[in-house]
C-alpha positions, 0 to 999 in steps of 0.5 A, spaced: 589 535 141 593 537 134 588 543 134 589 545 141 596 545 140 596 549 134 591 554 137 596 555 143 602 556 138 598 561 134 596 565 140 603 565 143 606 567 137 601 573 136 602 575 144 610 575 142 609 579 136 605 584 140 610 584 146 615 586 141 611 591 138 610 595 144 618 594 146 620 598 140 616 604 143 616 604 151 616 598 156 611 599 161 616 601 167 614 606 172 620 611 172 617 616 177 620 616 184 616 612 189 612 617 194 615 617 201 611 619 207 617 617 212 624 620 213 630 618 216 632 622 222 639 619 222 641 621 215 643 628 214 637 633 211 638 639 207 633 645 208 635 651 203 631 657 205 628 662 200 633 667 203 639 662 201 640 660 208 642 653 208 641 648 214 644 641 215 641 637 220 637 631 223 629 631 221 625 631 228 618 632 225 614 634 219 607 636 219 602 635 213 595 637 210 592 632 205 599 629 205 603 635 203 608 638 208 607 645 211 613 645 216 619 641 218 623 641 225 630 640 224 636 639 229 641 643 226 648 639 226 653 644 228 649 648 234 644 642 236 639 647 236 632 645 234 629 649 229 622 649 226 620 652 219 614 653 215 613 651 208 613 659 206 620 660 208 623 654 205 625 654 197 627 646 197 629 641 201 633 634 201 630 628 205 633 621 206 627 616 206 626 612 213 623 607 216 620 601 213 618 605 207 626 605 205 626 597 205 619 596 201 620 601 196 626 601 191 630 607 189 629 611 182 631 608 176 638 609 173 639 611 166 644 617 163 641 623 164 646 628 162 643 631 156 637 633 160 639 634 167 637 640 171 643 645 173 639 648 179 638 641 183 644 638 187 644 632 182 650 629 187 645 629 193 639 626 189 644 620 186 645 618 193 638 616 194 635 623 197 628 625 196 627 632 193 622 637 195 620 644 192 616 649 195 610 650 190 604 654 191 598 650 189 590 649 190 590 642 192 585 637 188 584 644 184 579 646 189 582 648 195 585 655 196 592 656 194 597 655 199 605 653 199 607 646 201 613 642 200 612 637 195 616 631 193 618 632 185 618 624 183 622 626 176 628 630 179 632 627 173 628 628 167 624 634 170 627 640 165 620 641 162 615 638 166 615 637 173 611 631 176 610 632 184 607 626 188 600 626 191 601 622 197 593 621 198 593 618 191 589 612 190 592 606 186 591 602 180 590 594 182 594 589 179 593 582 179 595 578 185 595 570 186 590 566 184 587 571 180 585 576 186 586 583 184 591 587 190 593 594 191 600 597 190 599 599 182 600 605 179 598 612 183 592 615 179 594 622 180 599 627 180 601 634 181 604 637 174 607 643 173 609 646 166 610 653 164 609 656 171 602 653 171 601 647 176 595 643 177 592 636 179 592 631 174 588 624 175 588 618 170 581 619 167 584 626 165 590 624 161 587 625 154 584 631 156 590 634 158 594 631 152 595 638 148 597 642 154 602 637 156 605 635 149 602 639 144 608 643 143 612 637 141 610 635 134 615 629 134 612 626 141 605 627 138 607 623 132 610 617 135 605 617 141 598 620 138 592 622 143 588 616 141 593 611 143 595 614 150 595 610 156 596 612 163 600 606 165 606 609 160 605 616 163 612 616 166 615 614 160 611 619 156 614 624 160 621 622 159 620 621 152 618 628 151 624 630 155 628 627 150 625 630 144 625 637 147 632 637 149 634 635 142 630 641 139 
């Protein structure tokens, strides 16, 4: 009995040490916005066209290919006219989450981003819980013909150097459920990444392969988070840490 108690205490202290060691670096939080597929038709939506025209109204419908939006129908607030815009005409848009998704998915994490926030985004609207979409010409899954889509930026508050766009068709990692059963609802296994004008589809298994192109221009980051220790579950925190370090350079 005494031996069992000693063993329990040993492993408890060992686990506690490893937890404290991990907390000194990153905590395993998913800092990305959740990828939404339904949007409110009651809250005002904002669509900004490439020619600078700003339309405010109420979302009536969106259509997608492989989960990515390629047109939106909106009822303009002032004229009450129903308008339809294809993605190639749109620069960016702000939609509010709707339906059951609004209840089941939490809003973005709140932290001080003043030192690295982007001046080209309407941060006041984003801070109200709106989802930000940006026009991107992309090859879906790196194998389709390039086409323009309105893609959800999932790191709007720390996207100054690396933009991460949601993949609505992404598979998810499993997480431990009750009684040892694994259930869905973990982390997305893929995103679309844009850095230095280049956008590509990134899968979980490719993170170490892409490490150099993502973080290779920041010596401080590579020293603190070497490629041999990199883990997918910390990906959003890596992006935030990289952004902080680049902002100091």
